[in-house]
Kinemage of the C-alpha trace (Angstrom):
@kinemage 1
@onewidth
@group {chain A} dominant
@subgroup {mainchain}
@vectorlist {calphas} color= white
{ca met a 1} P -35.687 9.146 3.418
{ca lys a 2} L -32.152 7.783 2.988
{ca asn a 3} L -30.596 10.587 5.047
{ca thr a 4} L -33.148 9.971 7.817
{ca lys a 5} L -32.001 6.345 7.986
{ca ile a 6} L -28.335 7.444 8.008
{ca ile a 7} L -28.985 9.916 10.851
{ca gln a 8} L -30.628 7.112 12.815
{ca asp a 9} L -27.557 4.935 12.179
{ca leu a 10} L -25.254 7.733 13.371
{ca glu a 11} L -27.331 8.234 16.511
{ca lys a 12} L -27.143 4.492 17.245
{ca leu a 13} L -23.368 4.833 17.113
{ca gly a 14} L -23.621 7.718 19.586
{ca ile a 15} L -23.176 10.698 17.237
{ca lys a 16} L -25.999 12.956 18.387
{ca gly a 17} L -26.097 16.601 17.310
{ca asn a 18} L -27.523 19.218 14.953
{ca tyr a 19} L -25.366 18.316 11.973
{ca glu a 20} L -26.221 18.081 8.300
{ca val a 21} L -25.585 14.655 6.735
{ca val a 22} L -24.132 14.469 3.237
{ca tyr a 23} L -24.565 10.890 2.032
{ca asn a 24} L -22.330 9.543 -0.727
{ca pro a 25} L -21.597 13.018 -2.108
{ca ser a 26} L -20.916 13.477 -5.799
{ca tyr a 27} L -17.526 14.705 -6.944
{ca glu a 28} L -19.122 18.059 -7.729
{ca glu a 29} L -20.470 18.389 -4.160
{ca leu a 30} L -17.056 17.525 -2.758
{ca tyr a 31} L -15.321 19.957 -5.082
{ca gln a 32} L -17.624 22.817 -4.092
{ca ala a 33} L -17.058 22.095 -0.377
{ca glu a 34} L -13.289 21.883 -0.815
{ca val a 35} L -12.809 25.152 -2.711
{ca ser a 36} L -15.562 27.189 -1.017
{ca pro a 37} L -14.008 30.381 0.467
{ca glu a 38} L -15.920 29.915 3.712
{ca asn a 39} L -14.319 26.504 4.204
{ca gln a 40} L -10.717 27.432 3.435
{ca gly a 41} L -9.537 27.497 7.037
{ca phe a 42} L -11.149 24.118 7.534
{ca glu a 43} L -10.386 22.286 4.294
{ca gln a 44} L -7.174 24.086 3.288
{ca ala a 45} L -7.787 23.018 -0.295
{ca glu a 46} L -6.240 24.625 -3.341
{ca leu a 47} L -7.359 24.341 -6.954
{ca thr a 48} L -4.585 23.552 -9.444
{ca glu a 49} L -4.359 24.259 -13.156
{ca ser a 50} L -4.843 20.552 -13.937
{ca gly a 51} L -8.297 20.699 -12.330
{ca ala a 52} L -7.204 18.552 -9.382
{ca val a 53} L -7.622 19.829 -5.827
{ca ser a 54} L -4.547 19.891 -3.579
{ca val a 55} L -4.702 19.566 0.216
{ca lys a 56} L -2.336 19.461 3.178
{ca thr a 57} L -2.583 16.662 5.729
{ca gly a 58} L -0.984 18.536 8.633
{ca ile a 59} L 1.893 17.175 10.690
{ca phe a 60} L 1.079 13.654 9.552
{ca thr a 61} L 2.310 13.266 5.971
{ca gly a 62} L 2.505 9.475 6.289
{ca arg a 63} L 1.082 6.708 8.418
{ca ser a 64} L 1.757 6.618 12.158
{ca pro a 65} L 2.311 2.889 12.886
{ca lys a 66} L 3.274 3.397 16.536
{ca asp a 67} L -0.206 4.805 17.213
{ca arg a 68} L -2.074 1.826 15.733
{ca tyr a 69} L -3.852 -0.615 18.073
{ca ile a 70} L -6.196 -3.610 17.935
{ca val a 71} L -8.518 -4.535 20.781
{ca gln a 72} L -7.416 -7.852 22.263
{ca asp a 73} L -10.545 -9.857 23.069
{ca asp a 74} L -12.126 -13.259 22.457
{ca val a 75} L -12.320 -12.621 18.697
{ca thr a 76} L -8.683 -11.593 18.224
{ca arg a 77} L -6.739 -13.195 21.078
{ca asp a 78} L -5.820 -16.381 19.209
{ca thr a 79} L -5.901 -15.132 15.618
{ca ile a 80} L -4.065 -11.780 15.477
{ca phe a 81} L -0.266 -12.029 15.299
{ca trp a 82} L 0.626 -10.132 18.475
{ca asp a 83} L 4.202 -9.291 17.550
{ca gly a 84} L 4.553 -6.248 19.818
{ca lys a 85} L 5.635 -4.189 16.822
{ca val a 86} L 2.859 -3.995 14.220
{ca asn a 87} L -0.235 -5.293 15.983
{ca leu a 88} L -0.259 -3.524 19.323
{ca pro a 89} L -2.923 -4.690 21.779
{ca thr a 90} L -5.308 -2.417 23.623
{ca thr a 91} L -8.347 -3.039 25.795
{ca ala a 92} L -12.028 -2.628 25.047
{ca glu a 93} L -12.131 0.008 27.810
{ca ile a 94} L -9.396 2.165 26.249
{ca phe a 95} L -11.001 1.745 22.842
{ca gly a 96} L -14.316 2.861 24.318
{ca ser a 97} L -12.705 5.936 25.845
{ca cys a 98} L -11.126 6.964 22.525
{ca lys a 99} L -14.325 6.161 20.659
{ca glu a 100} L -16.242 8.549 22.909
{ca leu a 101} L -13.753 11.319 22.079
{ca val a 102} L -14.306 10.757 18.358
{ca leu a 103} L -18.096 10.603 18.678
{ca asn a 104} L -18.178 13.816 20.731
{ca gln a 105} L -16.004 15.561 18.142
{ca leu a 106} L -18.310 14.570 15.300
{ca ala a 107} L -21.442 15.467 17.285
{ca glu a 108} L -20.209 19.081 17.342
{ca ser a 109} L -19.821 19.178 13.555
{ca lys a 110} L -21.999 21.260 11.276
{ca lys a 111} L -21.707 18.700 8.496
{ca ile a 112} L -20.895 14.972 8.451
{ca tyr a 113} L -20.040 13.054 5.302
{ca val a 114} L -21.105 9.410 5.174
{ca val a 115} L -19.622 7.383 2.318
{ca asp a 116} L -20.732 3.788 1.729
{ca thr a 117} L -18.257 1.761 -0.320
{ca phe a 118} L -17.094 -1.728 -1.164
{ca cys a 119} L -13.631 -3.045 -0.360
{ca gly a 120} L -13.083 -5.872 -2.831
{ca thr a 121} L -14.322 -6.508 -6.371
{ca asn a 122} L -15.794 -9.957 -5.756
{ca ala a 123} L -19.297 -9.831 -4.296
{ca asp a 124} L -18.803 -12.996 -2.219
{ca thr a 125} L -15.670 -11.764 -0.399
{ca arg a 126} L -15.902 -7.964 -0.370
{ca leu a 127} L -16.552 -5.871 2.721
{ca lys a 128} L -19.248 -3.207 2.789
{ca val a 129} L -17.344 -0.343 4.441
{ca arg a 130} L -18.956 2.852 5.724
{ca phe a 131} L -16.762 5.921 6.285
{ca ile a 132} L -17.934 8.689 8.609
{ca val a 133} L -15.865 11.898 8.335
{ca glu a 134} L -16.310 15.642 8.778
{ca val a 135} L -13.696 16.813 6.272
{ca ala a 136} L -14.810 16.971 2.646
{ca trp a 137} L -11.440 16.036 1.210
{ca gln a 138} L -11.325 12.922 3.405
{ca ala a 139} L -14.693 11.934 1.926
{ca his a 140} L -13.157 12.680 -1.487
{ca phe a 141} L -10.183 10.433 -0.660
{ca val a 142} L -12.272 7.378 0.229
{ca thr a 143} L -14.590 8.002 -2.734
{ca asn a 144} L -11.505 7.813 -4.948
{ca met a 145} L -9.868 4.871 -3.225
{ca phe a 146} L -12.709 2.463 -2.561
{ca ile a 147} L -15.225 0.875 -4.919
{ca arg a 148} L -18.163 3.149 -5.623
{ca pro a 149} L -21.494 1.267 -5.443
{ca ser a 150} L -24.055 1.828 -8.190
{ca his a 151} L -27.315 3.578 -7.329
{ca tyr a 152} L -29.012 0.169 -7.224
{ca glu a 153} L -26.324 -1.224 -4.908
{ca leu a 154} L -26.683 1.769 -2.597
{ca glu a 155} L -30.436 1.303 -2.415
{ca asn a 156} L -29.857 -2.307 -1.363
{ca tyr a 157} L -26.678 -1.724 0.660
{ca gly a 158} L -28.137 -2.695 4.035
{ca glu a 159} L -25.897 -2.629 7.098
{ca pro a 160} L -22.144 -2.129 6.614
{ca asp a 161} L -19.742 -4.961 7.435
{ca phe a 162} L -17.218 -2.497 8.845
{ca thr a 163} L -17.388 1.161 9.863
{ca val a 164} L -14.601 3.739 9.976
{ca ile a 165} L -15.164 6.840 12.121
{ca asn a 166} L -12.574 9.527 11.474
{ca gly a 167} L -12.338 12.179 14.179
{ca ser a 168} L -9.049 13.594 12.931
{ca lys a 169} L -9.502 16.862 14.833
{ca thr a 170} L -9.625 15.224 18.260
{ca thr a 171} L -6.751 13.891 20.383
{ca asn a 172} L -6.582 11.787 23.532
{ca pro a 173} L -5.601 13.751 26.673
{ca asn a 174} L -5.348 10.534 28.724
{ca trp a 175} L -2.876 8.730 26.486
{ca glu a 176} L -0.052 8.500 29.028
{ca ala a 177} L -2.242 7.070 31.774
{ca gln a 178} L -3.615 4.554 29.249
{ca gly a 179} L -0.114 3.467 28.226
{ca leu a 180} L -0.447 4.649 24.621
{ca asn a 181} L 2.330 6.007 22.420
{ca ser a 182} L 0.910 9.514 21.964
{ca glu a 183} L -2.254 11.580 21.953
{ca asn a 184} L -3.025 10.289 18.443
{ca phe a 185} L -4.686 6.944 17.815
{ca ile a 186} L -5.756 4.542 15.090
{ca met a 187} L -7.723 1.691 16.691
{ca phe a 188} L -9.600 -1.394 15.535
{ca asn a 189} L -12.260 -3.356 17.353
{ca leu a 190} L -13.061 -6.541 15.415
{ca thr a 191} L -15.909 -7.456 17.750
{ca glu a 192} L -17.640 -4.138 17.029
{ca lys a 193} L -16.235 -4.172 13.458
{ca leu a 194} L -15.123 -0.600 13.884
{ca gln a 195} L -12.054 1.539 13.184
{ca ile a 196} L -11.622 4.894 14.920
{ca ile a 197} L -9.081 7.606 14.094
{ca gly a 198} L -8.031 10.594 16.177
{ca gly a 199} L -5.325 13.208 15.774
{ca thr a 200} L -4.098 12.383 12.272
{ca trp a 201} L -5.590 13.808 9.079
{ca tyr a 202} L -3.627 11.452 6.814
{ca gly a 203} L -6.025 9.665 4.461
{ca gly a 204} L -3.788 6.615 4.154
{ca glu a 205} L -4.862 5.462 7.641
{ca met a 206} L -8.339 4.743 6.269
{ca lys a 207} L -7.078 3.025 3.133
{ca lys a 208} L -4.487 0.846 4.869
{ca gly a 209} L -6.790 0.179 7.801
{ca met a 210} L -9.195 -1.654 5.535
{ca phe a 211} L -6.330 -3.459 3.817
{ca ala a 212} L -5.307 -4.773 7.254
{ca met a 213} L -8.847 -6.054 7.757
{ca met a 214} L -8.863 -7.827 4.383
{ca asn a 215} L -5.493 -9.279 5.410
{ca tyr a 216} L -7.289 -10.693 8.441
{ca tyr a 217} L -10.426 -12.135 6.901
{ca leu a 218} L -9.276 -13.547 3.538
{ca pro a 219} L -6.280 -15.759 4.463
{ca leu a 220} L -8.404 -17.375 7.168
{ca lys a 221} L -10.637 -18.481 4.266
{ca gly a 222} L -7.663 -19.807 2.293
{ca met a 223} L -7.331 -16.853 -0.102
{ca ala a 224} L -4.131 -14.930 -0.812
{ca ser a 225} L -4.278 -11.298 0.365
{ca met a 226} L -1.497 -9.291 -1.227
{ca his a 227} L 0.236 -5.914 -1.062
{ca cys a 228} L 0.759 -5.708 -4.791
{ca ser a 229} L -0.299 -4.034 -8.001
{ca ala a 230} L -1.575 -6.104 -10.907
{ca asn a 231} L -2.076 -5.853 -14.645
{ca val a 232} L -3.095 -8.136 -17.479
{ca gly a 233} L -2.091 -8.467 -21.126
{ca glu a 234} L -4.153 -8.870 -24.277
{ca lys a 235} L -3.958 -12.667 -23.914
{ca gly a 236} L -5.155 -12.652 -20.298
{ca asp a 237} L -1.683 -13.099 -18.783
{ca val a 238} L -1.658 -11.590 -15.274
{ca ala a 239} L 1.390 -10.087 -13.563
{ca leu a 240} L 1.678 -9.091 -9.893
{ca phe a 241} L 4.064 -6.466 -8.516
{ca phe a 242} L 4.791 -6.700 -4.792
{ca gly a 243} L 6.507 -3.843 -2.998
{ca leu a 244} L 6.431 -1.207 -0.312
{ca ser a 245} L 5.822 2.489 -0.846
{ca gly a 246} L 8.256 4.050 -3.294
{ca thr a 247} L 9.367 0.823 -4.957
{ca gly a 248} L 7.350 1.311 -8.154
{ca lys a 249} L 4.147 -0.716 -7.725
{ca thr a 250} L 1.921 2.013 -9.122
{ca thr a 251} L 4.334 3.214 -11.796
{ca leu a 252} L 5.225 -0.195 -13.220
{ca ser a 253} L 1.682 -1.550 -13.285
{ca ala a 254} L 0.490 1.489 -15.268
{ca asp a 255} L 1.868 0.025 -18.489
{ca pro a 256} L 0.496 1.370 -21.786
{ca lys a 257} L 0.941 -2.102 -23.313
{ca arg a 258} L -1.247 -3.783 -20.678
{ca tyr a 259} L -4.486 -3.305 -18.751
{ca leu a 260} L -4.436 -2.198 -15.117
{ca ile a 261} L -6.289 -4.319 -12.556
{ca gly a 262} L -5.173 -2.214 -9.584
{ca asp a 263} L -2.139 -0.476 -8.126
{ca asp a 264} L -1.830 -1.609 -4.498
{ca glu a 265} L -4.025 -4.272 -2.865
{ca his a 266} L -5.395 -7.523 -4.266
{ca gly a 267} L -6.800 -10.914 -3.408
{ca trp a 268} L -6.282 -14.222 -5.250
{ca asp a 269} L -9.031 -16.824 -5.006
{ca asn a 270} L -10.136 -19.826 -7.057
{ca asn a 271} L -11.328 -17.552 -9.864
{ca gly a 272} L -8.210 -15.399 -10.124
{ca val a 273} L -6.811 -12.040 -9.014
{ca phe a 274} L -9.107 -9.204 -7.914
{ca asn a 275} L -8.625 -5.629 -6.728
{ca tyr a 276} L -9.737 -4.399 -3.310
{ca glu a 277} L -9.946 -0.775 -4.423
{ca gly a 278} L -11.631 1.548 -6.881
{ca gly a 279} L -8.755 3.970 -7.282
{ca cys a 280} L -5.005 4.517 -7.240
{ca tyr a 281} L -2.718 6.250 -4.744
{ca ala a 282} L 0.524 7.231 -6.432
{ca lys a 283} L 3.646 8.950 -5.169
{ca val a 284} L 4.277 12.087 -7.210
{ca ile a 285} L 7.686 13.267 -6.018
{ca asp a 286} L 9.657 14.130 -9.178
{ca leu a 287} L 6.705 13.097 -11.342
{ca ser a 288} L 6.994 14.079 -14.998
{ca glu a 289} L 4.836 13.578 -18.064
{ca glu a 290} L 7.779 12.080 -19.919
{ca lys a 291} L 8.635 9.418 -17.317
{ca glu a 292} L 5.109 8.515 -16.136
{ca pro a 293} L 2.579 9.701 -18.724
{ca asp a 294} L -0.350 7.619 -17.435
{ca ile a 295} L -0.117 8.895 -13.859
{ca phe a 296} L 0.579 12.453 -15.017
{ca ala a 297} L -2.543 12.386 -17.220
{ca ala a 298} L -4.620 10.977 -14.342
{ca ile a 299} L -4.102 14.187 -12.336
{ca lys a 300} L -7.170 16.099 -13.412
{ca arg a 301} L -10.593 17.028 -12.070
{ca asp a 302} L -11.667 14.592 -9.286
{ca ala a 303} L -8.040 13.691 -8.500
{ca leu a 304} L -6.805 14.732 -5.054
{ca leu a 305} L -3.215 15.860 -4.480
{ca glu a 306} L -1.673 15.610 -0.993
{ca asn a 307} L 1.128 17.790 0.385
{ca val a 308} L 2.313 18.958 -3.027
{ca val a 309} L 3.806 22.461 -3.196
{ca ile a 310} L 1.549 24.633 -5.381
{ca asn a 311} L 2.834 27.880 -6.910
{ca asn a 312} L 0.134 30.072 -8.469
{ca gly a 313} L -1.977 27.004 -9.164
{ca val a 314} L 0.898 24.987 -10.650
{ca ala a 315} L 2.047 21.817 -8.910
{ca asp a 316} L 5.803 21.580 -8.327
{ca tyr a 317} L 6.448 17.857 -8.169
{ca thr a 318} L 10.184 18.391 -7.646
{ca asp a 319} L 9.639 20.184 -4.317
{ca gly a 320} L 9.764 17.833 -1.338
{ca ser a 321} L 9.896 20.580 1.274
{ca ile a 322} L 6.588 19.484 2.866
{ca thr a 323} L 7.389 15.776 2.530
{ca glu a 324} L 9.015 13.364 0.110
{ca asn a 325} L 5.780 11.383 0.398
{ca thr a 326} L 3.737 13.629 -1.899
{ca arg a 327} L 0.719 11.759 -3.258
{ca val a 328} L -2.234 11.788 -5.600
{ca ser a 329} L -5.403 9.693 -5.330
{ca tyr a 330} L -7.669 9.277 -8.322
{ca pro a 331} L -10.475 6.949 -9.459
{ca ile a 332} L -9.081 4.005 -11.383
{ca tyr a 333} L -10.874 5.027 -14.575
{ca his a 334} L -8.490 7.996 -14.853
{ca ile a 335} L -6.087 5.406 -16.276
{ca asn a 336} L -7.068 4.698 -19.891
{ca lys a 337} L -6.245 1.004 -20.084
{ca ile a 338} L -8.025 -0.709 -17.214
{ca val a 339} L -10.059 -3.818 -16.546
{ca leu a 340} L -13.611 -3.285 -15.270
{ca pro a 341} L -14.649 -4.834 -13.029
{ca ser a 342} L -11.134 -4.873 -11.597
{ca lys a 343} L -10.321 -8.575 -11.757
{ca ala a 344} L -8.728 -11.103 -14.087
{ca gly a 345} L -7.466 -14.680 -14.198
{ca his a 346} L -4.615 -16.396 -12.369
{ca ala a 347} L -1.164 -14.795 -12.233
{ca lys a 348} L 1.796 -16.276 -14.110
{ca lys a 349} L 4.479 -13.677 -13.324
{ca ile a 350} L 5.267 -12.527 -9.778
{ca val a 351} L 7.603 -9.543 -9.371
{ca tyr a 352} L 9.072 -8.579 -5.993
{ca leu a 353} L 10.132 -4.924 -6.042
{ca ser a 354} L 12.917 -3.720 -3.778
{ca ala a 355} L 14.311 -0.181 -3.683
{ca asp a 356} L 17.803 -1.104 -2.459
{ca ala a 357} L 19.430 2.155 -1.356
{ca phe a 358} L 22.760 0.427 -0.706
{ca gly a 359} L 23.620 -0.637 -4.244
{ca val a 360} L 23.931 -4.392 -3.655
{ca leu a 361} L 20.998 -6.162 -5.328
{ca pro a 362} L 21.024 -6.822 -9.082
{ca pro a 363} L 18.424 -4.983 -11.180
{ca val a 364} L 16.731 -8.369 -11.678
{ca ser a 365} L 17.166 -11.880 -10.282
{ca ile a 366} L 15.414 -15.087 -11.329
{ca leu a 367} L 14.063 -16.954 -8.293
{ca asn a 368} L 13.399 -20.651 -7.893
{ca glu a 369} L 10.461 -21.849 -5.787
{ca asp a 370} L 12.341 -21.880 -2.466
{ca gln a 371} L 13.871 -18.467 -3.179
{ca ala a 372} L 10.412 -17.143 -3.988
{ca gln a 373} L 9.277 -18.155 -0.521
{ca tyr a 374} L 12.458 -16.938 1.191
{ca his a 375} L 12.399 -13.477 -0.381
{ca phe a 376} L 8.663 -13.113 0.151
{ca leu a 377} L 9.109 -13.769 3.877
{ca cys a 378} L 12.041 -11.323 3.965
{ca gly a 379} L 10.468 -8.543 1.893
{ca tyr a 380} L 13.697 -6.540 1.787
{ca thr a 381} L 13.696 -2.918 0.709
{ca ser a 382} L 14.826 0.456 1.985
{ca lys a 383} L 12.232 2.570 3.748
{ca leu a 384} L 12.222 5.822 1.840
{ca ala a 385} L 11.861 9.280 3.332
{ca gly a 386} L 8.348 10.407 4.251
{ca thr a 387} L 6.397 7.173 3.888
{ca glu a 388} L 6.129 6.873 7.672
{ca arg a 389} L 6.327 9.466 10.402
{ca gly a 390} L 9.986 9.957 11.424
{ca ile a 391} L 11.610 8.418 8.319
{ca thr a 392} L 13.891 11.135 6.889
{ca glu a 393} L 16.717 9.015 5.421
{ca pro a 394} L 16.624 5.624 3.656
{ca glu a 395} L 16.724 2.741 6.118
{ca pro a 396} L 17.238 -0.982 5.408
{ca ser a 397} L 13.989 -2.755 6.085
{ca phe a 398} L 12.693 -6.311 6.109
{ca ser a 399} L 8.939 -6.320 5.692
{ca pro a 400} L 7.370 -9.808 5.458
{ca ala a 401} L 5.072 -10.241 2.461
{ca phe a 402} L 6.282 -6.782 1.339
{ca gly a 403} L 3.678 -5.322 3.673
{ca glu a 404} L 4.480 -6.038 7.329
{ca ala a 405} L 2.747 -2.889 8.544
{ca phe a 406} L -0.592 -4.245 7.272
{ca leu a 407} L -0.326 -7.909 8.310
{ca thr a 408} L -2.736 -9.001 11.013
{ca leu a 409} L -1.910 -12.730 10.886
{ca his a 410} L 1.465 -14.502 11.153
{ca pro a 411} L 3.617 -13.802 8.034
{ca thr a 412} L 3.744 -17.489 7.126
{ca met a 413} L -0.041 -17.404 6.548
{ca tyr a 414} L 0.516 -15.013 3.627
{ca ser a 415} L 3.450 -17.010 2.328
{ca lys a 416} L 1.449 -20.233 2.499
{ca thr a 417} L -1.497 -18.851 0.546
{ca leu a 418} L 0.627 -17.083 -2.112
{ca ile a 419} L 3.086 -19.915 -2.735
{ca gly a 420} L 0.158 -22.334 -2.853
{ca lys a 421} L -1.467 -20.286 -5.621
{ca met a 422} L 1.850 -19.998 -7.484
{ca gln a 423} L 2.354 -23.762 -7.404
{ca glu a 424} L -1.218 -24.410 -8.464
{ca his a 425} L -0.995 -22.139 -11.507
{ca gly a 426} L 2.691 -22.445 -12.476
{ca ala a 427} L 3.645 -18.862 -11.634
{ca lys a 428} L 7.308 -17.801 -11.563
{ca ala a 429} L 8.905 -15.152 -9.326
{ca tyr a 430} L 11.559 -12.496 -9.963
{ca leu a 431} L 13.290 -10.021 -7.650
{ca val a 432} L 13.641 -6.555 -9.216
{ca asn a 433} L 15.753 -3.798 -7.670
{ca thr a 434} L 14.285 -0.371 -8.479
{ca gly a 435} L 16.825 1.318 -6.180
{ca trp a 436} L 20.465 2.209 -6.613
{ca asn a 437} L 23.707 0.675 -7.850
{ca gly a 438} L 27.434 1.444 -7.654
{ca thr a 439} L 27.133 4.604 -9.737
{ca gly a 440} L 25.339 6.285 -6.838
{ca lys a 441} L 22.337 6.814 -9.097
{ca arg a 442} L 18.965 5.111 -9.108
{ca ile a 443} L 18.425 2.461 -11.769
{ca ser a 444} L 16.574 4.237 -14.563
{ca leu a 445} L 12.868 3.726 -15.046
{ca lys a 446} L 13.613 3.029 -18.722
{ca asp a 447} L 15.849 0.090 -17.802
{ca thr a 448} L 13.400 -1.203 -15.197
{ca arg a 449} L 10.540 -1.104 -17.696
{ca ala a 450} L 12.671 -3.041 -20.203
{ca ile a 451} L 13.398 -5.628 -17.492
{ca ile a 452} L 9.675 -5.968 -16.737
{ca asp a 453} L 9.017 -6.417 -20.475
{ca ala a 454} L 11.575 -9.246 -20.557
{ca ile a 455} L 9.906 -10.917 -17.551
{ca ile a 456} L 6.437 -10.705 -19.046
{ca asp a 457} L 7.360 -11.838 -22.567
{ca gly a 458} L 9.549 -14.637 -21.198
{ca ser a 459} L 12.789 -13.557 -22.882
{ca ile a 460} L 14.512 -13.347 -19.479
{ca asp a 461} L 14.142 -17.106 -19.052
{ca asn a 462} L 16.035 -17.741 -22.287
{ca ala a 463} L 18.796 -15.183 -21.612
{ca pro a 464} L 22.366 -16.239 -20.684
{ca lys a 465} L 22.743 -16.485 -16.903
{ca ala a 466} L 25.329 -15.852 -14.208
{ca gln a 467} L 25.447 -16.340 -10.445
{ca val a 468} L 25.974 -13.439 -8.041
{ca pro a 469} L 27.913 -14.698 -5.013
{ca ile a 470} L 27.156 -13.825 -1.399
{ca met a 471} L 23.611 -12.766 -2.328
{ca asn a 472} L 23.159 -16.222 -3.947
{ca leu a 473} L 21.109 -14.935 -6.877
{ca glu a 474} L 20.841 -15.979 -10.527
{ca ile a 475} L 20.843 -13.104 -13.011
{ca pro a 476} L 20.591 -12.657 -16.769
{ca thr a 477} L 23.778 -11.216 -18.277
{ca glu a 478} L 21.985 -9.450 -21.121
{ca leu a 479} L 18.424 -8.418 -21.896
{ca pro a 480} L 16.794 -6.556 -24.810
{ca asn a 481} L 16.801 -2.747 -24.399
{ca val a 482} L 18.544 -2.860 -21.003
{ca ser a 483} L 21.690 -0.761 -20.645
{ca ala a 484} L 24.909 -2.748 -20.868
{ca gly a 485} L 26.972 -3.151 -17.719
{ca ile a 486} L 24.206 -2.868 -15.094
{ca leu a 487} L 22.748 -6.375 -14.806
{ca asp a 488} L 25.627 -7.546 -12.595
{ca pro a 489} L 25.804 -4.979 -9.766
{ca arg a 490} L 29.541 -5.639 -9.317
{ca asp a 491} L 30.175 -4.092 -12.743
{ca thr a 492} L 28.774 -0.735 -11.555
{ca tyr a 493} L 31.600 -0.310 -9.009
{ca glu a 494} L 35.107 0.871 -9.831
{ca asn a 495} L 36.377 -1.666 -7.306
{ca thr a 496} L 34.391 -4.857 -6.797
{ca ser a 497} L 35.706 -5.145 -3.247
{ca val a 498} L 33.443 -2.199 -2.328
{ca trp a 499} L 30.433 -4.162 -3.553
{ca glu a 500} L 31.678 -7.232 -1.679
{ca glu a 501} L 31.831 -5.399 1.652
{ca lys a 502} L 28.357 -3.955 1.138
{ca ala a 503} L 27.051 -7.375 0.082
{ca lys a 504} L 28.469 -9.033 3.194
{ca asp a 505} L 26.771 -6.411 5.354
{ca leu a 506} L 23.422 -6.852 3.602
{ca ala a 507} L 23.743 -10.651 3.625
{ca ser a 508} L 24.328 -10.632 7.377
{ca arg a 509} L 21.146 -8.567 7.793
{ca tyr a 510} L 19.196 -11.073 5.707
{ca ile a 511} L 20.540 -13.979 7.745
{ca lys a 512} L 19.798 -12.330 11.075
{ca asn a 513} L 16.307 -11.333 9.959
{ca phe a 514} L 15.459 -14.859 8.797
{ca glu a 515} L 16.305 -16.405 12.179
{ca gln a 516} L 12.704 -15.708 13.235
{ca tyr a 517} L 11.510 -18.397 10.783
{ca cys a 518} L 14.061 -21.044 11.784
{ca asp a 519} L 12.004 -22.547 14.584
{ca thr a 520} L 10.389 -24.904 12.041
{ca glu a 521} L 11.928 -27.497 9.707
{ca glu a 522} L 10.394 -25.706 6.721
{ca gly a 523} L 12.031 -22.443 7.733
{ca lys a 524} L 15.429 -24.084 8.297
{ca lys a 525} L 15.208 -25.637 4.826
{ca leu a 526} L 14.776 -22.211 3.232
{ca val a 527} L 18.008 -20.807 4.720
{ca ala a 528} L 20.015 -22.353 1.856
{ca ser a 529} L 17.980 -20.242 -0.596
{ca gly a 530} L 19.121 -16.955 0.916
{ca pro a 531} L 22.430 -15.075 1.012
{ca gln a 532} L 25.478 -17.132 2.013
{ca leu a 533} L 28.362 -15.450 3.832
{ca his a 534} L 30.762 -18.324 3.207
{ca glu a 535} L 30.877 -17.353 -0.496
{ca gln a 536} L 33.875 -15.066 -0.881
{ca thr a 537} L 34.780 -15.298 -4.561
{ca ile a 538} L 34.129 -12.218 -6.648
């Protein structure tokens, strides 16, 4: 009976054919489809010795932001932040043309997977999201990443709030005439409440697409929507970790001393912090059991590896020959210490993570309220290889709210809601560099974990302090269990003048980037909280 209703829903969308519908498949059904010999040319899945299945995502091993569009209409015209860079406008007509391509592709399928999920832990703010795909491992991906309704919730699911139709095997032959970037497309129509995908197999487009929609709906209701991981201690103390891909959000929130709320996307309302997702999506390049035991142990049956080199069933996490952006998705309960349902109280510690590839930022800086706002609007990091199509070397990047690629409203909307929550609940912010220093090596995970411990237990606030010039940051000069000689980045260089030149270059980038916020008095006031080029003393 349920499948009959689903087929009727698909036909209403325009997917008419002689396909079999698989509705909310179990992990066992997905596993059998992925490893079936008759499907190998289609699924390209490989069983590994850990029990996890490994797949390849084709030429797209990261998101394709230049192919992402939102229909500009009466719903979005005055709400979406049309910056010409992240939120690219398209018309309802072009969307309709691409939608028809996707529907025709799926109509020719032998089997269609329909997965009904929730995006958001809180019942009063979550979206009911339906995914329609023809590739079993893509159904596996969204089953891992989104919240899995109970049998009772599925029986009473009703109509979805948003639908994602993934026609990854189709491309758009008319893209040039339509003024698009390429034959591939990721498009949103907020009037139809629909996302369509063509040409890219990368699962992250579905995950981040729904994050962008939560970033649209929640701040308009006064709630903070955040690109961060979150965990909570035994006493209910919540910590948030903001950061882009590769900065350590997943790794640092999987702390054996604390309970994981989620690793990537959260909201903050009047009741506290809550997860949008039902799983984790971790980078696995150079993963080891010693360095990241929780994530390593999570890679087992029902986990899904992406673009990892497999040799005779054994995953080689050191091999980045396919991409540096190797990944694993797994249901959140693969981590032992978690909170279920995935929510907790109000945050007290806010950590901004930056992977500075240029060796300028201190391993940790203590931010005052204005600096917390300034650095949140800047969102500085280095884009690391593989996280987006075309990124092969680290690039300096300023990403407002540490998630520019997923923001649908003006960046100040996210700053306003976050800083408001921080003020309301007495939260304090810190800037942590998980990147490099003057030794040419990345700051060790051991030292970063010790820094996070000092932030959470409060010992950093009682440590002796110093001021780092040019970057205008306050730092502790010593912390428990942190290697001596690294807390001041100048000490990691043989000649401090080398650091000074690099700092001046980075400071000038900060200053230039922040000019976009200086058209208001509030923005002008924050300039004094950022780097200052007039400071020359080392």
